[in-house]
C-alpha positions as CSV (number, residue, x, y, z in Angstrom):
1,X,-23.3,-60.6,33.1
2,X,-20.5,-62.5,35.0
3,X,-20.4,-64.6,31.7
4,X,-19.7,-61.6,29.6
5,X,-17.4,-60.8,32.0
6,X,-15.8,-63.7,31.9
7,X,-15.7,-64.1,28.4
8,X,-14.4,-60.6,27.8
9,X,-11.1,-62.0,29.8
10,X,-11.0,-65.2,28.1
11,X,-10.6,-63.3,24.8
12,X,-8.4,-60.7,25.9
13,X,-6.0,-63.5,27.5
14,X,-6.5,-65.6,24.1
15,X,-5.5,-62.2,22.2
16,X,-2.2,-61.9,24.8
17,X,-1.1,-65.6,23.3
18,X,-2.1,-64.7,19.7
19,X,0.8,-65.8,16.9
20,X,1.7,-62.3,15.6
21,X,2.1,-64.1,12.0
22,X,-1.2,-65.1,11.7
23,X,-2.1,-63.4,8.3
24,X,2.1,-63.8,7.3
25,X,3.4,-65.5,4.9
26,X,6.2,-67.1,5.7
27,X,9.5,-66.4,3.9
28,X,12.4,-68.1,5.9
29,X,12.4,-71.4,7.4
30,X,14.9,-74.1,9.1
31,X,14.1,-76.8,10.7
32,X,17.7,-78.6,10.7
33,X,16.1,-82.1,10.0
34,X,19.2,-82.4,7.8
35,X,22.8,-83.8,9.0
36,X,24.4,-80.5,8.5
37,X,24.2,-76.7,8.0
38,X,22.2,-76.0,4.6
39,X,25.0,-74.1,3.0
40,X,22.2,-72.6,0.3
41,X,20.7,-70.7,3.9
42,X,23.4,-70.1,5.8
43,X,26.8,-69.3,6.0
44,X,29.0,-70.1,8.6
45,X,31.8,-67.3,9.6
46,X,35.3,-67.8,8.4
47,X,36.6,-67.9,11.9
48,X,33.9,-69.8,13.2
49,X,36.0,-73.3,14.5
50,X,34.2,-76.3,12.7
51,X,33.9,-78.6,16.2
52,X,31.4,-75.3,17.5
53,X,28.7,-75.6,14.8
54,X,26.4,-79.0,13.9
55,X,23.3,-80.5,13.1
56,X,22.1,-83.8,15.4
57,X,19.1,-85.3,15.4
58,X,16.9,-82.6,14.3
59,X,18.7,-79.7,16.3
60,X,21.6,-77.0,15.3
61,X,24.1,-77.2,18.0
62,X,26.4,-74.4,18.6
63,X,28.9,-74.5,20.9
64,X,31.9,-72.9,22.4
65,X,36.0,-73.9,22.4
66,X,39.2,-72.4,23.0
67,X,41.5,-71.7,20.0
68,X,45.1,-70.0,21.0
69,X,44.3,-68.8,24.5
70,X,40.8,-67.4,22.8
71,X,37.6,-68.5,23.7
72,X,35.3,-68.9,20.4
73,X,31.8,-69.8,19.1
74,X,29.7,-71.4,16.8
75,X,27.7,-68.7,14.5
76,X,25.7,-68.7,11.8
77,X,24.3,-65.9,9.6
78,X,21.9,-65.9,6.4
79,X,23.9,-62.7,4.9
80,X,23.9,-63.1,0.6
81,X,20.5,-66.2,1.7
82,X,18.2,-63.9,3.0
83,X,17.5,-60.2,4.2
84,X,14.3,-58.8,5.3
85,X,12.7,-55.3,6.4
86,X,10.3,-55.4,8.9
87,X,7.7,-58.8,9.7
88,X,8.0,-61.3,12.6
89,X,11.4,-63.2,13.4
90,X,11.4,-66.0,15.8
91,X,13.7,-69.4,17.0
92,X,12.9,-71.7,19.1
93,X,16.1,-72.5,21.4
94,X,17.5,-74.0,24.7
95,X,19.7,-71.9,26.1
96,X,22.9,-72.6,27.9
97,X,22.9,-73.2,31.7
98,X,25.5,-71.5,33.4
99,X,27.5,-67.8,33.2
100,X,30.4,-67.2,31.0
101,X,29.6,-66.8,27.7
102,X,26.2,-66.3,25.7
103,X,23.5,-66.7,22.8
104,X,22.6,-64.2,20.1
105,X,19.4,-64.1,17.8
106,X,20.1,-60.8,16.1
107,X,19.2,-59.0,13.0
108,X,22.2,-57.2,11.6
109,X,22.7,-55.0,8.4
110,X,24.6,-56.9,5.8
111,X,26.9,-54.0,5.4
112,X,26.8,-51.5,8.1
113,X,26.1,-47.4,7.4
114,X,27.0,-44.7,9.5
115,X,22.9,-44.8,10.3
116,X,22.2,-47.7,10.7
117,X,20.2,-50.7,13.6
118,X,21.2,-53.9,14.8
119,X,18.0,-55.8,16.6
120,X,18.4,-58.5,19.4
121,X,15.4,-60.9,19.0
122,X,17.3,-62.7,22.1
123,X,20.4,-62.7,24.2
124,X,20.8,-65.4,26.8
125,X,23.6,-65.0,29.1
126,X,23.0,-68.8,31.0
127,X,21.2,-68.9,34.9
128,X,18.1,-67.6,32.9
129,X,19.5,-64.3,31.9
130,X,17.7,-63.2,28.8
131,X,17.4,-59.4,27.8
132,X,15.7,-58.1,24.4
133,X,17.5,-54.9,22.9
134,X,18.3,-52.7,20.0
135,X,21.2,-50.8,19.6
136,X,21.5,-47.8,16.5
137,X,22.9,-45.6,15.2
138,X,20.9,-42.2,14.4
139,X,24.4,-40.4,12.6
140,X,24.7,-38.3,15.6
141,X,25.4,-41.4,18.9
142,X,25.1,-44.5,19.6
143,X,21.8,-45.8,21.0
144,X,20.9,-49.0,23.0
145,X,17.3,-49.3,23.7
146,X,16.4,-51.5,26.8
147,X,14.0,-52.9,29.0
148,X,13.8,-51.0,32.0
149,X,12.4,-54.1,34.1
150,X,13.6,-57.6,33.8
151,X,11.9,-60.2,31.7
152,X,11.5,-62.4,34.7
153,X,8.1,-62.5,35.2
154,X,7.6,-63.9,31.6
155,X,10.1,-66.7,32.4
156,X,10.3,-69.4,35.5
157,X,13.8,-70.5,37.4
158,X,15.4,-73.1,34.9
159,X,13.3,-72.6,32.1
160,X,15.5,-70.9,29.4
161,X,17.8,-73.8,29.8
162,X,15.9,-77.0,30.4
163,X,13.8,-76.8,27.7
164,X,12.7,-75.3,24.5
165,X,10.8,-71.6,24.3
166,X,10.4,-69.3,21.1
167,X,11.8,-66.1,21.2
168,X,10.6,-63.5,18.5
169,X,9.9,-60.3,17.5
170,X,7.5,-58.5,15.5
171,X,8.6,-55.7,13.1
172,X,6.3,-53.2,11.6
173,X,6.9,-49.4,10.3
174,X,6.2,-47.9,13.8
175,X,7.4,-49.9,15.8
176,X,9.1,-53.1,17.7
177,X,7.2,-56.0,19.8
178,X,9.4,-58.6,21.3
179,X,7.7,-61.8,22.8
180,X,8.5,-65.0,24.7
181,X,6.1,-68.1,24.0
182,X,4.0,-65.6,22.4
183,X,3.2,-63.3,25.1
184,X,4.6,-59.6,24.8
185,X,7.3,-58.5,26.2
186,X,8.4,-55.5,25.3
187,X,7.2,-52.7,22.7
188,X,9.7,-49.6,21.6
189,X,9.0,-46.9,18.9
190,X,13.1,-46.1,19.0
191,X,15.7,-47.5,16.1
192,X,13.2,-47.6,13.7
193,X,15.0,-48.6,10.1
194,X,13.6,-49.5,6.9
195,X,17.0,-51.6,5.7
196,X,16.9,-55.1,5.3
197,X,18.6,-57.0,7.9
198,X,19.8,-60.6,7.7
199,X,19.6,-63.1,11.0
200,X,22.4,-64.0,12.7
201,X,22.7,-66.7,15.2
202,X,26.0,-66.7,17.3
203,X,27.2,-68.5,20.4
204,X,30.1,-66.3,22.0
205,X,32.0,-65.0,25.1
206,X,33.1,-61.3,25.6
207,X,35.2,-59.9,27.6
208,X,33.3,-59.3,30.5
209,X,31.9,-62.7,30.8
210,X,35.4,-64.4,31.6
211,X,35.7,-64.1,35.1
212,X,32.3,-66.6,35.2
213,X,33.4,-68.9,32.3
214,X,34.2,-72.5,34.5
215,X,35.5,-74.6,31.7
216,X,34.6,-77.9,34.0
217,X,31.2,-77.1,33.4
218,X,31.6,-77.1,29.5
219,X,30.2,-78.1,26.8
220,X,27.1,-76.1,27.4
221,X,25.4,-75.7,24.4
222,X,22.9,-73.6,22.6
223,X,20.6,-75.8,20.7
224,X,17.9,-74.4,18.2
225,X,15.0,-76.3,16.8
226,X,14.3,-73.5,14.3
227,X,14.2,-70.6,13.0
228,X,11.6,-68.5,11.5
229,X,10.5,-65.6,9.5
230,X,7.1,-64.5,8.0
231,X,6.2,-61.2,6.2
């Protein structure tokens, strides 16, 4: 009897760590193995400073810099190259260490409509501050749907900035489910859309972060090992 109970909990544990795209087909992938950004997969927005986007040692590196008194960061978008509705989206990334700037792995509509959804697979604000959420407009009002509890139970101190971790989103027709290192961290049925969304990677400084930004602690780059999407 005891062995059966143990086997049950082992199987339950394995299910929590199961790879969500196990039965899906890879639809988009970039391992950043070249010497520069693959322009057949990504567009660098025109407003992005050239020195904030680079590929080094098999990693995408996104930094921030000051241009005419304004802080700007590195960004890429798959708009015009890859868009998808539903599936599993995942990134392997090492986040910044200090507050004052943040990174976002987002799924965005190529062109905004009156009704739309923006999915934030992960946002990292330094100091181990991570969040997953969705913003949507249902035609009546703008809504932000976020977890009611902290994601810290799924992390350890310094984890986000000291090593590469995986952050994923399983987008199904009736719900969204977020993962950190294969473990489910949040699910919602709100803001569902059937629109095709593109991938956006952005390192930026919001106005509310400026008081915490310490230039002496820069560079505090974001490193991305790979980005993948399954269908």
